[in-house]
PDB file of N, CA, C and O in Angstrom:
ATOM      1  N   MET A   1     -37.749  17.125 -18.286  1.00  0.00           N
ATOM      2  CA  MET A   1     -36.573  16.353 -18.582  1.00  0.00           C
ATOM      3  C   MET A   1     -35.342  17.169 -18.186  1.00  0.00           C
ATOM      4  O   MET A   1     -35.264  18.363 -18.473  1.00  0.00           O
ATOM      5  N   ALA A   2     -34.398  16.528 -17.536  1.00  0.00           N
ATOM      6  CA  ALA A   2     -33.153  17.195 -17.152  1.00  0.00           C
ATOM      7  C   ALA A   2     -32.294  17.434 -18.382  1.00  0.00           C
ATOM      8  O   ALA A   2     -32.295  16.650 -19.330  1.00  0.00           O
ATOM      9  N   LYS A   3     -31.569  18.526 -18.340  1.00  0.00           N
ATOM     10  CA  LYS A   3     -30.698  18.882 -19.460  1.00  0.00           C
ATOM     11  C   LYS A   3     -29.270  19.058 -18.940  1.00  0.00           C
ATOM     12  O   LYS A   3     -29.047  19.627 -17.872  1.00  0.00           O
ATOM     13  N   LEU A   4     -28.329  18.566 -19.709  1.00  0.00           N
ATOM     14  CA  LEU A   4     -26.926  18.754 -19.384  1.00  0.00           C
ATOM     15  C   LEU A   4     -26.604  20.242 -19.509  1.00  0.00           C
ATOM     16  O   LEU A   4     -26.832  20.839 -20.561  1.00  0.00           O
ATOM     17  N   ARG A   5     -26.081  20.840 -18.451  1.00  0.00           N
ATOM     18  CA  ARG A   5     -25.795  22.275 -18.482  1.00  0.00           C
ATOM     19  C   ARG A   5     -24.481  22.576 -19.173  1.00  0.00           C
ATOM     20  O   ARG A   5     -24.422  23.410 -20.077  1.00  0.00           O
ATOM     21  N   HIS A   6     -23.441  21.906 -18.753  1.00  0.00           N
ATOM     22  CA  HIS A   6     -22.166  22.051 -19.452  1.00  0.00           C
ATOM     23  C   HIS A   6     -21.224  20.940 -19.014  1.00  0.00           C
ATOM     24  O   HIS A   6     -21.456  20.254 -18.018  1.00  0.00           O
ATOM     25  N   ILE A   7     -20.166  20.785 -19.777  1.00  0.00           N
ATOM     26  CA  ILE A   7     -19.163  19.780 -19.463  1.00  0.00           C
ATOM     27  C   ILE A   7     -17.807  20.476 -19.344  1.00  0.00           C
ATOM     28  O   ILE A   7     -17.631  21.600 -19.816  1.00  0.00           O
ATOM     29  N   ALA A   8     -16.871  19.807 -18.721  1.00  0.00           N
ATOM     30  CA  ALA A   8     -15.532  20.370 -18.566  1.00  0.00           C
ATOM     31  C   ALA A   8     -14.498  19.295 -18.846  1.00  0.00           C
ATOM     32  O   ALA A   8     -14.688  18.118 -18.542  1.00  0.00           O
ATOM     33  N   MET A   9     -13.396  19.739 -19.437  1.00  0.00           N
ATOM     34  CA  MET A   9     -12.300  18.830 -19.759  1.00  0.00           C
ATOM     35  C   MET A   9     -11.006  19.416 -19.228  1.00  0.00           C
ATOM     36  O   MET A   9     -10.748  20.609 -19.389  1.00  0.00           O
ATOM     37  N   VAL A  10     -10.201  18.594 -18.603  1.00  0.00           N
ATOM     38  CA  VAL A  10      -8.889  19.005 -18.134  1.00  0.00           C
ATOM     39  C   VAL A  10      -7.919  18.868 -19.302  1.00  0.00           C
ATOM     40  O   VAL A  10      -7.838  17.814 -19.931  1.00  0.00           O
ATOM     41  N   VAL A  11      -7.183  19.945 -19.586  1.00  0.00           N
ATOM     42  CA  VAL A  11      -6.245  19.943 -20.716  1.00  0.00           C
ATOM     43  C   VAL A  11      -4.877  20.438 -20.266  1.00  0.00           C
ATOM     44  O   VAL A  11      -4.773  21.321 -19.414  1.00  0.00           O
ATOM     45  N   GLU A  12      -3.851  19.872 -20.836  1.00  0.00           N
ATOM     46  CA  GLU A  12      -2.481  20.295 -20.545  1.00  0.00           C
ATOM     47  C   GLU A  12      -2.115  21.558 -21.322  1.00  0.00           C
ATOM     48  O   GLU A  12      -1.378  22.406 -20.820  1.00  0.00           O
ATOM     49  N   ASP A  13      -2.628  21.683 -22.549  1.00  0.00           N
ATOM     50  CA  ASP A  13      -2.277  22.798 -23.436  1.00  0.00           C
ATOM     51  C   ASP A  13      -3.516  23.656 -23.683  1.00  0.00           C
ATOM     52  O   ASP A  13      -4.227  23.458 -24.668  1.00  0.00           O
ATOM     53  N   MET A  14      -3.773  24.607 -22.787  1.00  0.00           N
ATOM     54  CA  MET A  14      -4.972  25.442 -22.878  1.00  0.00           C
ATOM     55  C   MET A  14      -5.032  26.192 -24.209  1.00  0.00           C
ATOM     56  O   MET A  14      -6.081  26.237 -24.852  1.00  0.00           O
ATOM     57  N   GLU A  15      -3.923  26.771 -24.615  1.00  0.00           N
ATOM     58  CA  GLU A  15      -3.903  27.561 -25.847  1.00  0.00           C
ATOM     59  C   GLU A  15      -4.166  26.679 -27.069  1.00  0.00           C
ATOM     60  O   GLU A  15      -4.987  27.019 -27.921  1.00  0.00           O
ATOM     61  N   GLY A  16      -3.469  25.552 -27.150  1.00  0.00           N
ATOM     62  CA  GLY A  16      -3.626  24.658 -28.292  1.00  0.00           C
ATOM     63  C   GLY A  16      -5.026  24.076 -28.396  1.00  0.00           C
ATOM     64  O   GLY A  16      -5.601  24.018 -29.482  1.00  0.00           O
ATOM     65  N   GLU A  17      -5.572  23.647 -27.269  1.00  0.00           N
ATOM     66  CA  GLU A  17      -6.920  23.069 -27.283  1.00  0.00           C
ATOM     67  C   GLU A  17      -7.979  24.139 -27.552  1.00  0.00           C
ATOM     68  O   GLU A  17      -9.005  23.855 -28.170  1.00  0.00           O
ATOM     69  N   SER A  18      -7.737  25.352 -27.095  1.00  0.00           N
ATOM     70  CA  SER A  18      -8.661  26.453 -27.387  1.00  0.00           C
ATOM     71  C   SER A  18      -8.716  26.726 -28.887  1.00  0.00           C
ATOM     72  O   SER A  18      -9.790  26.943 -29.447  1.00  0.00           O
ATOM     73  N   LYS A  19      -7.563  26.713 -29.527  1.00  0.00           N
ATOM     74  CA  LYS A  19      -7.516  26.932 -30.980  1.00  0.00           C
ATOM     75  C   LYS A  19      -8.266  25.830 -31.720  1.00  0.00           C
ATOM     76  O   LYS A  19      -8.957  26.101 -32.702  1.00  0.00           O
ATOM     77  N   LYS A  20      -8.133  24.589 -31.254  1.00  0.00           N
ATOM     78  CA  LYS A  20      -8.861  23.477 -31.882  1.00  0.00           C
ATOM     79  C   LYS A  20     -10.368  23.662 -31.718  1.00  0.00           C
ATOM     80  O   LYS A  20     -11.132  23.441 -32.658  1.00  0.00           O
ATOM     81  N   ALA A  21     -10.790  24.068 -30.523  1.00  0.00           N
ATOM     82  CA  ALA A  21     -12.218  24.283 -30.271  1.00  0.00           C
ATOM     83  C   ALA A  21     -12.772  25.375 -31.182  1.00  0.00           C
ATOM     84  O   ALA A  21     -13.833  25.214 -31.785  1.00  0.00           O
ATOM     85  N   GLU A  22     -12.045  26.483 -31.275  1.00  0.00           N
ATOM     86  CA  GLU A  22     -12.495  27.587 -32.113  1.00  0.00           C
ATOM     87  C   GLU A  22     -12.498  27.208 -33.591  1.00  0.00           C
ATOM     88  O   GLU A  22     -13.382  27.633 -34.335  1.00  0.00           O
ATOM     89  N   ALA A  23     -11.528  26.421 -34.019  1.00  0.00           N
ATOM     90  CA  ALA A  23     -11.483  25.964 -35.416  1.00  0.00           C
ATOM     91  C   ALA A  23     -12.664  25.056 -35.734  1.00  0.00           C
ATOM     92  O   ALA A  23     -13.052  24.919 -36.894  1.00  0.00           O
ATOM     93  N   SER A  24     -13.234  24.437 -34.706  1.00  0.00           N
ATOM     94  CA  SER A  24     -14.390  23.552 -34.885  1.00  0.00           C
ATOM     95  C   SER A  24     -15.710  24.297 -34.751  1.00  0.00           C
ATOM     96  O   SER A  24     -16.778  23.687 -34.807  1.00  0.00           O
ATOM     97  N   GLY A  25     -15.643  25.614 -34.573  1.00  0.00           N
ATOM     98  CA  GLY A  25     -16.867  26.413 -34.516  1.00  0.00           C
ATOM     99  C   GLY A  25     -17.283  26.877 -33.141  1.00  0.00           C
ATOM    100  O   GLY A  25     -18.295  27.567 -33.015  1.00  0.00           O
ATOM    101  N   ALA A  26     -16.538  26.525 -32.099  1.00  0.00           N
ATOM    102  CA  ALA A  26     -16.873  26.978 -30.751  1.00  0.00           C
ATOM    103  C   ALA A  26     -16.519  28.452 -30.600  1.00  0.00           C
ATOM    104  O   ALA A  26     -15.578  28.942 -31.224  1.00  0.00           O
ATOM    105  N   VAL A  27     -17.281  29.153 -29.766  1.00  0.00           N
ATOM    106  CA  VAL A  27     -17.052  30.563 -29.494  1.00  0.00           C
ATOM    107  C   VAL A  27     -16.718  30.712 -28.013  1.00  0.00           C
ATOM    108  O   VAL A  27     -17.444  30.224 -27.147  1.00  0.00           O
ATOM    109  N   ARG A  28     -15.629  31.384 -27.744  1.00  0.00           N
ATOM    110  CA  ARG A  28     -15.235  31.601 -26.347  1.00  0.00           C
ATOM    111  C   ARG A  28     -16.206  32.566 -25.698  1.00  0.00           C
ATOM    112  O   ARG A  28     -16.523  33.610 -26.268  1.00  0.00           O
ATOM    113  N   CYS A  29     -16.681  32.223 -24.503  1.00  0.00           N
ATOM    114  CA  CYS A  29     -17.676  33.061 -23.831  1.00  0.00           C
ATOM    115  C   CYS A  29     -17.312  33.371 -22.388  1.00  0.00           C
ATOM    116  O   CYS A  29     -18.172  33.809 -21.623  1.00  0.00           O
ATOM    117  N   GLY A  30     -16.064  33.156 -21.998  1.00  0.00           N
ATOM    118  CA  GLY A  30     -15.657  33.516 -20.646  1.00  0.00           C
ATOM    119  C   GLY A  30     -14.388  32.804 -20.226  1.00  0.00           C
ATOM    120  O   GLY A  30     -13.900  31.901 -20.906  1.00  0.00           O
ATOM    121  N   SER A  31     -13.865  33.235 -19.084  1.00  0.00           N
ATOM    122  CA  SER A  31     -12.692  32.585 -18.518  1.00  0.00           C
ATOM    123  C   SER A  31     -12.630  32.864 -17.035  1.00  0.00           C
ATOM    124  O   SER A  31     -13.310  33.756 -16.527  1.00  0.00           O
ATOM    125  N   ILE A  32     -11.811  32.095 -16.348  1.00  0.00           N
ATOM    126  CA  ILE A  32     -11.566  32.284 -14.926  1.00  0.00           C
ATOM    127  C   ILE A  32     -10.075  32.553 -14.758  1.00  0.00           C
ATOM    128  O   ILE A  32      -9.228  31.805 -15.246  1.00  0.00           O
ATOM    129  N   MET A  33      -9.787  33.621 -14.067  1.00  0.00           N
ATOM    130  CA  MET A  33      -8.406  34.002 -13.791  1.00  0.00           C
ATOM    131  C   MET A  33      -8.171  33.895 -12.288  1.00  0.00           C
ATOM    132  O   MET A  33      -9.051  34.210 -11.487  1.00  0.00           O
ATOM    133  N   LEU A  34      -6.975  33.449 -11.919  1.00  0.00           N
ATOM    134  CA  LEU A  34      -6.597  33.473 -10.512  1.00  0.00           C
ATOM    135  C   LEU A  34      -6.284  34.910 -10.111  1.00  0.00           C
ATOM    136  O   LEU A  34      -5.912  35.728 -10.952  1.00  0.00           O
ATOM    137  N   ALA A  35      -6.434  35.210  -8.840  1.00  0.00           N
ATOM    138  CA  ALA A  35      -6.067  36.529  -8.338  1.00  0.00           C
ATOM    139  C   ALA A  35      -4.575  36.755  -8.530  1.00  0.00           C
ATOM    140  O   ALA A  35      -3.797  35.803  -8.592  1.00  0.00           O
ATOM    141  N   ALA A  36      -4.185  38.006  -8.623  1.00  0.00           N
ATOM    142  CA  ALA A  36      -2.767  38.337  -8.806  1.00  0.00           C
ATOM    143  C   ALA A  36      -1.913  37.715  -7.708  1.00  0.00           C
ATOM    144  O   ALA A  36      -0.783  37.295  -7.958  1.00  0.00           O
ATOM    145  N   SER A  37      -2.450  37.657  -6.497  1.00  0.00           N
ATOM    146  CA  SER A  37      -1.705  37.071  -5.378  1.00  0.00           C
ATOM    147  C   SER A  37      -1.494  35.570  -5.548  1.00  0.00           C
ATOM    148  O   SER A  37      -0.649  34.981  -4.875  1.00  0.00           O
ATOM    149  N   GLU A  38      -2.265  34.944  -6.452  1.00  0.00           N
ATOM    150  CA  GLU A  38      -2.147  33.509  -6.711  1.00  0.00           C
ATOM    151  C   GLU A  38      -1.514  33.239  -8.076  1.00  0.00           C
ATOM    152  O   GLU A  38      -1.603  32.123  -8.589  1.00  0.00           O
ATOM    153  N   GLY A  39      -0.893  34.224  -8.650  1.00  0.00           N
ATOM    154  CA  GLY A  39      -0.199  34.028  -9.917  1.00  0.00           C
ATOM    155  C   GLY A  39      -0.838  34.726 -11.103  1.00  0.00           C
ATOM    156  O   GLY A  39      -0.182  34.918 -12.126  1.00  0.00           O
ATOM    157  N   GLY A  40      -2.112  35.114 -10.990  1.00  0.00           N
ATOM    158  CA  GLY A  40      -2.785  35.872 -12.028  1.00  0.00           C
ATOM    159  C   GLY A  40      -2.971  35.171 -13.362  1.00  0.00           C
ATOM    160  O   GLY A  40      -3.254  35.826 -14.365  1.00  0.00           O
ATOM    161  N   ARG A  41      -2.820  33.860 -13.392  1.00  0.00           N
ATOM    162  CA  ARG A  41      -2.919  33.167 -14.686  1.00  0.00           C
ATOM    163  C   ARG A  41      -4.339  32.677 -14.959  1.00  0.00           C
ATOM    164  O   ARG A  41      -5.138  32.467 -14.047  1.00  0.00           O
ATOM    165  N   GLU A  42      -4.615  32.505 -16.237  1.00  0.00           N
ATOM    166  CA  GLU A  42      -5.912  31.985 -16.662  1.00  0.00           C
ATOM    167  C   GLU A  42      -5.954  30.484 -16.379  1.00  0.00           C
ATOM    168  O   GLU A  42      -5.025  29.757 -16.732  1.00  0.00           O
ATOM    169  N   THR A  43      -7.024  30.023 -15.747  1.00  0.00           N
ATOM    170  CA  THR A  43      -7.097  28.617 -15.356  1.00  0.00           C
ATOM    171  C   THR A  43      -8.238  27.857 -16.014  1.00  0.00           C
ATOM    172  O   THR A  43      -8.252  26.626 -16.006  1.00  0.00           O
ATOM    173  N   GLU A  44      -9.195  28.585 -16.585  1.00  0.00           N
ATOM    174  CA  GLU A  44     -10.326  27.918 -17.219  1.00  0.00           C
ATOM    175  C   GLU A  44     -10.888  28.830 -18.308  1.00  0.00           C
ATOM    176  O   GLU A  44     -10.982  30.045 -18.134  1.00  0.00           O
ATOM    177  N   ARG A  45     -11.258  28.217 -19.434  1.00  0.00           N
ATOM    178  CA  ARG A  45     -11.916  28.945 -20.521  1.00  0.00           C
ATOM    179  C   ARG A  45     -13.252  28.288 -20.804  1.00  0.00           C
ATOM    180  O   ARG A  45     -13.365  27.063 -20.849  1.00  0.00           O
ATOM    181  N   LYS A  46     -14.260  29.121 -20.994  1.00  0.00           N
ATOM    182  CA  LYS A  46     -15.602  28.634 -21.315  1.00  0.00           C
ATOM    183  C   LYS A  46     -15.885  28.890 -22.792  1.00  0.00           C
ATOM    184  O   LYS A  46     -15.529  29.930 -23.345  1.00  0.00           O
ATOM    185  N   PHE A  47     -16.538  27.907 -23.412  1.00  0.00           N
ATOM    186  CA  PHE A  47     -16.900  27.993 -24.826  1.00  0.00           C
ATOM    187  C   PHE A  47     -18.347  27.564 -25.004  1.00  0.00           C
ATOM    188  O   PHE A  47     -18.918  26.874 -24.160  1.00  0.00           O
ATOM    189  N   ARG A  48     -18.927  27.991 -26.125  1.00  0.00           N
ATOM    190  CA  ARG A  48     -20.249  27.517 -26.559  1.00  0.00           C
ATOM    191  C   ARG A  48     -20.048  26.918 -27.946  1.00  0.00           C
ATOM    192  O   ARG A  48     -19.543  27.582 -28.852  1.00  0.00           O
ATOM    193  N   ASP A  49     -20.450  25.654 -28.105  1.00  0.00           N
ATOM    194  CA  ASP A  49     -20.266  25.005 -29.406  1.00  0.00           C
ATOM    195  C   ASP A  49     -21.390  25.416 -30.367  1.00  0.00           C
ATOM    196  O   ASP A  49     -22.341  26.076 -29.947  1.00  0.00           O
ATOM    197  N   PRO A  50     -21.298  25.041 -31.636  1.00  0.00           N
ATOM    198  CA  PRO A  50     -22.315  25.450 -32.614  1.00  0.00           C
ATOM    199  C   PRO A  50     -23.740  24.999 -32.264  1.00  0.00           C
ATOM    200  O   PRO A  50     -24.708  25.571 -32.764  1.00  0.00           O
ATOM    201  N   ASN A  51     -23.871  23.984 -31.416  1.00  0.00           N
ATOM    202  CA  ASN A  51     -25.202  23.509 -31.000  1.00  0.00           C
ATOM    203  C   ASN A  51     -25.695  24.184 -29.724  1.00  0.00           C
ATOM    204  O   ASN A  51     -26.785  23.883 -29.238  1.00  0.00           O
ATOM    205  N   GLY A  52     -24.898  25.090 -29.189  1.00  0.00           N
ATOM    206  CA  GLY A  52     -25.288  25.805 -27.980  1.00  0.00           C
ATOM    207  C   GLY A  52     -24.812  25.180 -26.682  1.00  0.00           C
ATOM    208  O   GLY A  52     -25.079  25.717 -25.606  1.00  0.00           O
ATOM    209  N   GLN A  53     -24.110  24.056 -26.761  1.00  0.00           N
ATOM    210  CA  GLN A  53     -23.606  23.377 -25.565  1.00  0.00           C
ATOM    211  C   GLN A  53     -22.414  24.143 -24.997  1.00  0.00           C
ATOM    212  O   GLN A  53     -21.468  24.451 -25.721  1.00  0.00           O
ATOM    213  N   VAL A  54     -22.460  24.448 -23.703  1.00  0.00           N
ATOM    214  CA  VAL A  54     -21.352  25.128 -23.034  1.00  0.00           C
ATOM    215  C   VAL A  54     -20.374  24.081 -22.522  1.00  0.00           C
ATOM    216  O   VAL A  54     -20.773  23.053 -21.974  1.00  0.00           O
ATOM    217  N   PHE A  55     -19.082  24.359 -22.709  1.00  0.00           N
ATOM    218  CA  PHE A  55     -18.066  23.470 -22.163  1.00  0.00           C
ATOM    219  C   PHE A  55     -16.872  24.283 -21.699  1.00  0.00           C
ATOM    220  O   PHE A  55     -16.637  25.395 -22.171  1.00  0.00           O
ATOM    221  N   ASP A  56     -16.121  23.714 -20.768  1.00  0.00           N
ATOM    222  CA  ASP A  56     -14.943  24.367 -20.205  1.00  0.00           C
ATOM    223  C   ASP A  56     -13.692  23.592 -20.567  1.00  0.00           C
ATOM    224  O   ASP A  56     -13.708  22.364 -20.646  1.00  0.00           O
ATOM    225  N   LEU A  57     -12.613  24.319 -20.784  1.00  0.00           N
ATOM    226  CA  LEU A  57     -11.277  23.752 -20.851  1.00  0.00           C
ATOM    227  C   LEU A  57     -10.579  24.244 -19.589  1.00  0.00           C
ATOM    228  O   LEU A  57     -10.516  25.447 -19.335  1.00  0.00           O
ATOM    229  N   THR A  58     -10.063  23.320 -18.813  1.00  0.00           N
ATOM    230  CA  THR A  58      -9.557  23.628 -17.484  1.00  0.00           C
ATOM    231  C   THR A  58      -8.138  23.121 -17.301  1.00  0.00           C
ATOM    232  O   THR A  58      -7.786  22.046 -17.787  1.00  0.00           O
ATOM    233  N   SER A  59      -7.325  23.899 -16.598  1.00  0.00           N
ATOM    234  CA  SER A  59      -5.953  23.475 -16.312  1.00  0.00           C
ATOM    235  C   SER A  59      -5.950  22.399 -15.232  1.00  0.00           C
ATOM    236  O   SER A  59      -6.851  22.367 -14.395  1.00  0.00           O
ATOM    237  N   PRO A  60      -4.961  21.527 -15.237  1.00  0.00           N
ATOM    238  CA  PRO A  60      -4.870  20.500 -14.186  1.00  0.00           C
ATOM    239  C   PRO A  60      -4.794  21.102 -12.778  1.00  0.00           C
ATOM    240  O   PRO A  60      -5.371  20.551 -11.840  1.00  0.00           O
ATOM    241  N   ASP A  61      -4.088  22.225 -12.626  1.00  0.00           N
ATOM    242  CA  ASP A  61      -3.976  22.859 -11.304  1.00  0.00           C
ATOM    243  C   ASP A  61      -5.340  23.299 -10.782  1.00  0.00           C
ATOM    244  O   ASP A  61      -5.653  23.101  -9.608  1.00  0.00           O
ATOM    245  N   TYR A  62      -6.144  23.889 -11.646  1.00  0.00           N
ATOM    246  CA  TYR A  62      -7.473  24.349 -11.238  1.00  0.00           C
ATOM    247  C   TYR A  62      -8.369  23.158 -10.875  1.00  0.00           C
ATOM    248  O   TYR A  62      -9.087  23.194  -9.875  1.00  0.00           O
ATOM    249  N   ALA A  63      -8.317  22.116 -11.688  1.00  0.00           N
ATOM    250  CA  ALA A  63      -9.121  20.927 -11.402  1.00  0.00           C
ATOM    251  C   ALA A  63      -8.729  20.322 -10.050  1.00  0.00           C
ATOM    252  O   ALA A  63      -9.590  19.913  -9.272  1.00  0.00           O
ATOM    253  N   ARG A  64      -7.445  20.272  -9.787  1.00  0.00           N
ATOM    254  CA  ARG A  64      -6.966  19.704  -8.523  1.00  0.00           C
ATOM    255  C   ARG A  64      -7.328  20.594  -7.328  1.00  0.00           C
ATOM    256  O   ARG A  64      -7.845  20.103  -6.324  1.00  0.00           O
ATOM    257  N   ASP A  65      -7.058  21.897  -7.434  1.00  0.00           N
ATOM    258  CA  ASP A  65      -7.198  22.788  -6.290  1.00  0.00           C
ATOM    259  C   ASP A  65      -8.629  23.232  -6.010  1.00  0.00           C
ATOM    260  O   ASP A  65      -8.987  23.443  -4.851  1.00  0.00           O
ATOM    261  N   PHE A  66      -9.457  23.378  -7.051  1.00  0.00           N
ATOM    262  CA  PHE A  66     -10.807  23.900  -6.849  1.00  0.00           C
ATOM    263  C   PHE A  66     -11.897  22.851  -7.002  1.00  0.00           C
ATOM    264  O   PHE A  66     -12.896  22.895  -6.285  1.00  0.00           O
ATOM    265  N   TRP A  67     -11.725  21.920  -7.913  1.00  0.00           N
ATOM    266  CA  TRP A  67     -12.705  20.844  -8.076  1.00  0.00           C
ATOM    267  C   TRP A  67     -12.398  19.684  -7.147  1.00  0.00           C
ATOM    268  O   TRP A  67     -13.258  18.844  -6.884  1.00  0.00           O
ATOM    269  N   ARG A  68     -11.151  19.640  -6.642  1.00  0.00           N
ATOM    270  CA  ARG A  68     -10.682  18.540  -5.785  1.00  0.00           C
ATOM    271  C   ARG A  68     -10.667  17.213  -6.535  1.00  0.00           C
ATOM    272  O   ARG A  68     -11.031  16.167  -5.997  1.00  0.00           O
ATOM    273  N   VAL A  69     -10.233  17.286  -7.803  1.00  0.00           N
ATOM    274  CA  VAL A  69     -10.124  16.104  -8.660  1.00  0.00           C
ATOM    275  C   VAL A  69      -8.666  15.665  -8.691  1.00  0.00           C
ATOM    276  O   VAL A  69      -7.770  16.495  -8.841  1.00  0.00           O
ATOM    277  N   ALA A  70      -8.430  14.388  -8.552  1.00  0.00           N
ATOM    278  CA  ALA A  70      -7.063  13.869  -8.648  1.00  0.00           C
ATOM    279  C   ALA A  70      -6.640  13.855 -10.111  1.00  0.00           C
ATOM    280  O   ALA A  70      -7.214  13.129 -10.923  1.00  0.00           O
ATOM    281  N   VAL A  71      -5.641  14.653 -10.439  1.00  0.00           N
ATOM    282  CA  VAL A  71      -5.141  14.704 -11.819  1.00  0.00           C
ATOM    283  C   VAL A  71      -3.659  14.409 -11.847  1.00  0.00           C
ATOM    284  O   VAL A  71      -3.050  14.403 -12.917  1.00  0.00           O
TER     285      VAL A  71
END
């Protein structure tokens, strides 16, 4: 049986949504940073929820530029 590996959500407020995720029991387990030449900012955070499901919170810029999603 196929299993969902992880999901991702585009968020406007990375910090605020991260705090909500952590308050709900999620544990941060990684992030993606742009290179210094591209601004050096954090563009995606990875979390694991209490059930073990991995999910990402992603900035609109990252979704547009790397996923090629219209946001």
